[in-house]
C-alpha positions as CSV (number, residue, x, y, z in Angstrom):
1,M,20.0,-4.0,59.5
2,W,19.3,-0.6,61.2
3,T,19.8,-2.2,64.7
4,L,23.2,-3.5,63.8
5,Q,24.3,-0.1,62.5
6,K,23.0,1.7,65.6
7,K,25.0,-0.5,68.0
8,A,28.2,-0.3,66.0
9,G,28.2,3.5,66.0
10,I,29.4,6.0,63.3
11,H,32.3,3.9,62.1
12,A,30.0,1.0,61.4
13,R,27.6,3.2,59.5
14,R,30.3,4.4,57.2
15,A,31.3,0.8,56.5
16,A,27.8,-0.4,56.1
17,P,27.5,-0.2,52.3
18,L,30.3,-2.8,51.9
19,G,28.9,-5.0,54.6
20,V,25.4,-4.8,53.1
21,S,26.7,-5.6,49.6
22,M,28.5,-8.7,50.9
23,L,25.5,-9.8,52.8
24,V,23.3,-9.4,49.8
25,V,25.7,-11.4,47.7
26,M,25.8,-14.2,50.3
27,L,22.0,-14.3,50.6
28,S,21.6,-14.3,46.8
29,S,24.1,-17.1,46.5
30,L,22.3,-19.1,49.2
31,A,18.9,-18.6,47.6
32,F,20.3,-19.6,44.2
33,A,21.8,-22.7,45.7
34,Q,18.6,-23.6,47.4
35,Q,16.6,-23.1,44.2
36,N,19.0,-25.3,42.3
37,A,18.8,-28.0,45.0
38,G,15.0,-28.0,44.8
39,E,15.1,-28.1,41.0
40,Y,17.7,-30.9,41.0
41,Q,15.6,-33.0,43.4
42,V,12.6,-32.7,41.1
43,K,14.6,-33.7,38.1
44,A,16.1,-36.6,40.0
45,A,12.6,-37.8,40.9
46,Y,11.6,-37.6,37.3
47,L,14.6,-39.6,36.2
48,Y,13.6,-42.3,38.7
49,K,10.0,-42.2,37.5
50,F,11.0,-42.5,33.9
51,A,13.2,-45.5,34.7
52,K,10.3,-47.2,36.4
53,M,7.9,-46.5,33.5
54,T,10.3,-47.9,30.9
55,Q,10.6,-51.5,29.8
56,W,13.9,-52.6,28.2
57,P,14.5,-55.6,26.0
58,E,15.9,-58.5,28.1
59,A,19.1,-58.4,26.0
60,D,19.7,-54.9,27.3
61,L,18.5,-55.3,30.9
62,G,18.3,-58.9,32.0
63,P,17.2,-60.2,35.4
64,G,19.5,-59.2,38.3
65,A,21.5,-56.7,36.2
66,G,22.2,-53.2,37.5
67,M,20.6,-50.2,35.9
68,I,23.0,-47.3,35.0
69,I,21.8,-43.7,34.8
70,G,24.4,-41.5,33.1
71,V,24.5,-37.7,33.2
72,L,26.2,-36.0,30.2
73,G,27.3,-32.4,30.8
74,G,26.4,-30.1,33.6
75,D,27.9,-29.6,37.0
76,E,29.0,-32.1,39.6
77,E,26.4,-30.8,42.1
78,F,23.5,-32.2,40.1
79,V,25.2,-35.6,40.1
80,R,25.6,-35.4,43.9
81,V,21.9,-34.5,44.4
82,L,20.9,-37.4,42.0
83,R,23.0,-39.9,44.0
84,R,21.6,-38.7,47.3
85,T,18.0,-38.7,46.1
86,L,18.2,-42.2,44.5
87,S,20.5,-43.8,47.2
88,G,19.4,-47.3,48.0
89,K,16.6,-47.3,45.4
90,E,15.9,-50.0,42.9
91,V,13.8,-50.3,39.7
92,N,12.1,-53.6,39.4
93,G,14.9,-55.4,41.2
94,H,17.7,-53.6,39.4
95,A,20.1,-51.7,41.6
96,L,20.8,-48.1,40.5
97,E,24.2,-46.7,39.7
98,I,24.7,-43.0,38.8
99,R,27.6,-42.0,36.6
100,H,28.8,-38.6,35.5
101,L,29.8,-39.2,31.9
102,R,32.9,-37.4,30.6
103,S,32.2,-38.1,26.9
104,P,29.4,-39.4,24.6
105,D,31.4,-42.6,24.1
106,Q,30.4,-43.7,27.7
107,M,26.7,-43.6,26.9
108,K,26.9,-47.2,25.5
109,F,27.3,-48.5,29.1
110,C,24.1,-46.8,30.3
111,H,20.4,-47.6,30.3
112,V,19.3,-44.0,30.9
113,V,21.2,-40.9,29.8
114,F,20.3,-37.4,30.9
115,F,21.6,-34.6,28.7
116,R,22.1,-31.4,30.7
117,R,21.1,-28.2,29.0
118,S,24.8,-27.2,28.8
119,E,25.7,-30.2,26.6
120,S,26.5,-29.1,23.0
121,D,25.7,-31.0,19.8
122,I,23.2,-33.3,21.3
123,R,22.0,-34.6,17.9
124,T,25.5,-35.8,17.0
125,S,25.9,-37.5,20.4
126,I,22.6,-39.4,20.0
127,Q,23.4,-40.4,16.5
128,S,26.8,-41.6,17.4
129,L,25.5,-44.3,19.7
130,G,24.1,-46.4,16.9
131,R,22.3,-48.9,19.2
132,C,19.0,-49.5,20.9
133,G,18.3,-49.9,24.6
134,V,19.2,-46.4,25.9
135,L,16.6,-44.0,27.1
136,F,17.5,-40.4,26.2
137,V,16.2,-37.7,28.5
138,G,16.9,-34.0,28.1
139,E,15.9,-30.5,29.2
140,S,16.6,-28.3,26.1
141,K,14.2,-26.7,23.7
142,D,15.0,-28.8,20.6
143,F,15.8,-32.1,22.4
144,L,13.0,-34.1,20.9
145,G,13.8,-32.8,17.4
146,D,17.5,-33.9,18.0
147,G,16.4,-37.5,18.5
148,G,15.7,-37.4,22.3
149,M,12.9,-39.4,23.8
150,I,11.7,-37.5,26.9
151,N,12.2,-33.8,27.5
152,L,11.7,-32.0,30.8
153,V,10.0,-28.6,30.3
154,S,9.8,-25.7,32.8
155,Q,6.3,-24.2,32.6
156,D,4.5,-21.9,35.0
157,E,7.1,-22.5,37.7
158,R,6.7,-26.2,37.5
159,I,8.4,-29.0,35.6
160,T,6.5,-31.2,33.2
161,Y,7.6,-33.4,30.3
162,E,6.9,-34.3,26.7
163,V,7.5,-37.6,25.0
164,N,8.8,-38.5,21.5
165,S,6.9,-41.8,21.1
166,A,8.4,-42.5,17.6
167,A,12.0,-42.4,19.0
168,L,11.0,-44.7,21.8
169,E,9.5,-47.2,19.4
170,S,12.5,-47.1,17.1
171,A,14.7,-47.9,20.1
172,H,12.5,-50.9,21.1
173,L,11.7,-49.3,24.4
174,R,8.2,-49.5,25.9
175,F,7.3,-46.4,27.9
176,E,4.1,-46.8,30.0
177,D,3.0,-43.2,30.6
178,S,0.4,-44.0,33.2
179,S,-0.4,-43.5,36.9
180,G,-1.9,-46.9,37.2
181,T,-5.6,-46.0,36.8
182,A,-7.7,-46.4,33.8
183,E,-8.8,-42.8,33.9
184,N,-5.2,-41.6,33.6
185,E,-3.8,-44.0,31.0
186,S,-1.6,-42.5,28.4
187,P,-3.8,-41.4,25.4
188,G,-3.7,-43.6,22.4
189,I,-2.5,-42.0,19.2
190,Q,-3.5,-43.1,15.7
191,P,-2.0,-41.1,12.9
192,E,-4.1,-41.4,9.7
193,S,-1.5,-40.5,7.1
194,H,1.6,-41.8,5.4
195,R,3.9,-38.9,6.2
196,T,6.7,-40.0,8.5
197,I,6.5,-38.7,12.1
198,L,9.9,-37.7,13.5
199,V,8.7,-36.2,16.9
200,R,5.4,-37.4,18.4
201,V,4.4,-35.7,21.7
202,T,1.9,-37.6,23.8
203,P,-0.7,-35.2,25.4
204,E,-1.3,-35.1,29.1
205,Y,-4.6,-36.4,30.4
206,P,-6.2,-33.3,31.8
207,T,-6.7,-33.5,35.5
208,I,-10.2,-32.1,35.4
209,A,-11.1,-34.6,32.7
210,A,-9.8,-37.5,34.8
211,S,-11.8,-36.2,37.9
212,M,-14.9,-36.3,35.7
213,N,-14.1,-39.7,34.4
214,L,-14.2,-38.2,31.0
215,K,-13.2,-40.5,28.2
216,G,-13.4,-40.3,24.4
217,A,-11.5,-39.7,21.2
218,V,-10.5,-36.4,19.5
219,Q,-10.2,-36.1,15.8
220,L,-7.7,-33.6,14.6
221,Q,-6.5,-32.1,11.3
222,A,-2.9,-30.7,11.1
223,T,-1.6,-28.4,8.5
224,V,2.1,-29.4,8.2
225,R,4.7,-27.1,6.5
226,A,7.1,-28.5,4.0
227,D,9.9,-28.5,6.6
228,G,7.8,-30.8,8.8
229,S,6.7,-28.4,11.5
230,V,3.0,-28.0,12.3
231,E,1.5,-24.7,11.3
232,H,-2.1,-25.1,12.4
233,V,-4.3,-27.7,14.1
234,T,-8.1,-27.9,13.6
235,V,-10.3,-29.9,15.9
236,L,-12.8,-32.0,13.9
237,G,-14.5,-33.7,16.8
238,G,-14.2,-34.5,20.5
239,H,-14.9,-33.1,24.0
240,P,-13.4,-29.6,24.3
241,L,-11.5,-30.5,27.5
242,L,-9.8,-33.4,25.7
243,A,-9.5,-31.5,22.4
244,Q,-7.4,-28.7,23.9
245,A,-4.8,-31.1,25.4
246,A,-4.7,-33.1,22.2
247,A,-4.3,-30.0,19.9
248,E,-1.5,-28.5,22.1
249,A,0.5,-31.7,21.9
250,L,0.0,-32.0,18.2
251,M,1.4,-28.5,17.6
252,R,4.7,-29.8,19.0
253,W,4.9,-32.8,16.5
254,R,7.4,-32.8,13.7
255,Y,7.0,-34.7,10.4
256,A,9.6,-35.6,7.9
257,P,10.3,-32.8,5.3
258,E,8.5,-33.0,2.0
259,A,8.3,-30.9,-1.1
260,T,5.0,-29.2,-0.3
261,E,2.7,-28.4,2.6
262,T,0.4,-31.3,3.5
263,T,-2.7,-32.0,5.6
264,E,-2.5,-34.8,8.2
265,L,-5.3,-36.5,10.2
266,V,-4.7,-37.7,13.8
267,R,-7.0,-39.5,16.2
268,I,-6.1,-39.3,19.9
269,S,-8.1,-41.5,22.4
270,F,-8.3,-40.7,26.1
271,G,-9.2,-43.5,28.5
272,E,-10.4,-45.9,25.8
């Protein structure tokens, strides 16, 4: 910057503050656009992954049918990135089509719907569909509690996801959360209580545990408030590496409201 000012002389030095400001704004805008593009590509890859990991009833997605991924809310740029990223790709023989939905009414034509964070009243939109066979993916804090099935979460400058298994089961969708190896299979969950589970988050199989071929079950006890949120989790048994992942997931569960606080038992198996 100093070299440019020196060549331009005194007149340029007087004008420099405006030029510098404009340059800073341009560089900031460029950096923001690049950051968005990278984030959008990661989210597009996740949507493709989720579509591949989900099995629909044949009545909703028969042989040879196209698979429609709809985006509700958000900007047009994300839809363009999604189309570029997934251009020419198929899921189990189903050609992909990307649609930017203009209203919740258009969700009924989709197999996957991604709710952008800017979309308001997500709960009403999900409840309005009133049919099975649509995979709901979101990126907002309360998405699973609003009836969503998979939620993208930004954590430590990376994107992960959490799953509402109960919502998937009620929609008759089978989600195979697995990398294809026995060590990384999605943990099995066995609630040992009669209180209805509204949001059930599947824990991630810890990478270090998988590298050690560590398998086993974790027994947990959850103290659940009257409103259904989990107040505290106690580990009753299991390997510490597995127990930590299981307890963190259980803290994000949500049960149906009841008159009083209750204690619920949960058994989570890793690699068994």
